[in-house]
N, C-alpha and C positions, 0 to 999 in steps of 0.2 A: 609551554604546547599545548593548544586544542586538542582536547578529548573527545572522543565520539560518545555520544549521548542517546538514550534512547529518541526519536523524533514525538513519540506520543506523552510520555510523560513533560518532555519539555514544553509542550505546548494544551497543556490542561490548563483551562482557567484561562486560557488568551483567545483561541479560535477553536478548541475541542472539549466536549463536555464530559466528566469524569461518568466513567462506565456506572460507579454505585454512588446512585447519590442518597445519602440520610446521616442522620444525627444523633447517637447512640446518648444514652445518659450514662453512663460508663463504661470505665475499660472494658470490663468482665464482657458487656454487652457488645461492644465494637469489638471484641474477637471472635464473639459467638454469631456475630453475622457476617463476618470476613468469614470464616469456615463453612457455613451456610451460601453464602454467594458463591464460593469457591464449588461446592458442591451440585450447585445449580447449571454452572458455566459447563462445568464434565458431563452432566447426566445429558443435560441437552446436543452437545458435541461429541459424544459417543452413541448414544441413540439415532442419533439425526442427521447420521453421517454423511450421508447422502441429499440433505436437502440443503447443504452449501450456505452455512451458516457464517453469515461475517462475522458480528460480533452481538455481546447479548447485554442492556442496559436493565440495571434493577433502581428501582424507587422503592422507599419504605418508609411506615413511621412505625407506633407501636402496637396498631391494629389494621395495617391493610401493609401488602405486597405488592406491588407493579413490576413484571417482566415484558420487557420489550425484546422482543427479536429479532432480530436482520438477517432475512434468509431470501436467497436467492429463489427456490421451489417453496414457497409460504403454504402449498396446494398438500404438502406432505406433513407441515406442520397441525394446521386446521382440520385434514381430514371434511368425510362427507359429514353435512348437517354440527358441525362443530363437532364431532366425536372424537377427536385426536387431540383437539386443543384442552376439553373436557380430563382427556386420560395425563394430559401433560400438567394441569393444575391440579390435581389429585394428587400426584408424585411429587412437586414442588409445596400442597402442602405436609405432605409426611415429612420431609425434609423441615421444613418451618416450624411447624406446631399445626395442632388442629383450630388453634385460638386465633391465628393471622388467617387475613381474609385474602384470598389469592387472585387475581388477573393478571392474565395473561392476552400479550396484545402484536398480533405477528406482522411486522411489517417488509415490506418486498422490495427486496433491492435492485433498483429500473438498471446499474449498468455494474455487473459483478468485473466488467475489464479492468475497473479503478479502485476495486478492493485489494487492500495488499493482501491479507490474509488470505481470501482468495485464490490469488495470483499464487502464491506460495505456497498453498495446497494442493496447486497443480501439477508445479514444480516439480515437490516430492512425491504426488503419486505417479509421476513419469518417473522417476526416477527409481521407484520401486517397483515401476513394468519393466522394467531394465530399459528404457530410454536413455538413450546418451544425455549427461548433464549439460553437455554444449547444447544440444540440439533443442531437450527441454525449456533454457532458458532463454534462447533465442526466437523459441515460437513465442511464449509469455510476451517477451519483450516486444516483437512486434503486431502484436494482440494489442496490449496498452495504448502502443503509441497511437495504431489503427481508431482504438475509444476517443483520441483524445486531450490525453494526455501530454504536460508539457515536457516530461522526464521519469526515467526508470532506472533503477540500480539494482542488480541482485547481485547476490554473493552466497557461493555453496560451499561446504567444508566437510572434510572428513577423509574419508580412504575410496578418493573418486577412482569410477573405473573401477574399482577392487584390487590396487595398490599397497602393498605392503605399509606404507609411507603416509601419512594422512599429509593433506594438502590445501589449498583453498584457491577458487579461481571464481571469478565475475565480471559482468559486463556493466556498462554504464551508457545511455545515449537520453541526450536530450537536455535540459536545464535541470539541477540539482542544486539547488541553494538551502544546505540544511541549515544555516545559520540565521537566514532569515525568517523571523518568529512570523509574519505573517502571511509565509506561503504554506500552502495546504498539504502538507506532507504527510501520508498515509505509511506507516512500517508495522510488518509483520515479519516474524520468526517460527520456521512449521522446522518438523523432522521425518524426516525418512527413513524409514526403516527397514534397511537391505541384510542379506547375510551376511556381508561380509563386517557390517555395523550400522550406525549411526551416521547421516549426512546429514547437518544441517543446514536450513535452506534460507534466508535474508531474501526481504524484499520491500526497496521504496523507489515510494509513487510520489509524483510531483503534482497537482490536479489543479493548480493555477495560484494566484494569490488571493487574498483576504481582506478586503475593506470592509468591516461590521461583518453584516450578513451576506454581501456581495462579491460575487466571485470574479474576479479581473483578470487580465493579465495570459487570457487563455492562450487554446494551443496555436488557433487563428492570428494573434497577435504577437506570438513567438515565429510564426511561419513568415510572416511580413517581414518582422526584424531579421529574420535571417538574407529572405529579399534583397534588400535593400543594403544588407552588409554587404550579400555576393555581388551587387549592379557594380560597386566601385570601384574602379580602375584600379589595378594592380601598381605597386609602386614600382614608377619606370616606364610605365605603358604608356603613356600620354606624349615621354618624346621619341619611344619609338614609331607610334604609328604617326605624330605628325610629321616623319621625315620620309621622304618622299624617294622612291627608288631610283629616278628618272637623274635627279637633279643632281647637279655634281656642286663639289665648291670651288668657290669662287677664286680666280687665279691670283696670288703674290703680284701688287705690282712695284716694279723697283724702284728703287730712293736714289736719286740723283746726286751726287755730293755736289 
């Protein structure tokens, strides 16, 4: 039987970059750098929650640490005259050590509706604000498809609506090819903390297919494909349409012996 795997982990090294890119000298340094990367991401996601951080990429060697933050509101991370950026670099310097040279680069996310982590966080925030989990999912699905995605899949699980027995529900619209490695599938899992427990939120977004660095098979191509499929006549419709209402069957000729 086919098993469900993380779409991001399945595509790392194929059409996705690793979020941490470095080569340690030994296993002790690898463990140390893993913990430091986790601390950096937790610091940025908790302190700058309103900035809409999508993901954080970290590159480092023995002397230098480069941190790339992809966020919707990049101004909150930069500040006036880069004042906030300098504070973040000092905080990261405390985590990795004073001897490391830290460089922070903020990249603005152009289309946040095509980022799975931001859409999953939006559903989770809506559930925390007592919005119906069905309405929250449908609003996000409509927004993502309008932004140009080929398909989207959402899934929520837990004590939905505050009921005592946990259950799970979800929606799927469009094309969601999870087994196609060239498909640009973005996946994220977030948590909604409510008074009756934690609700898990998962979002898959299909942004098209990648051939090298070129994104093809976009939503316009999918729309044309659906139109050509719907324009085909249905099975048996040709015989019904070609038959005229006024025509009568020809009378049978008598056969003389």
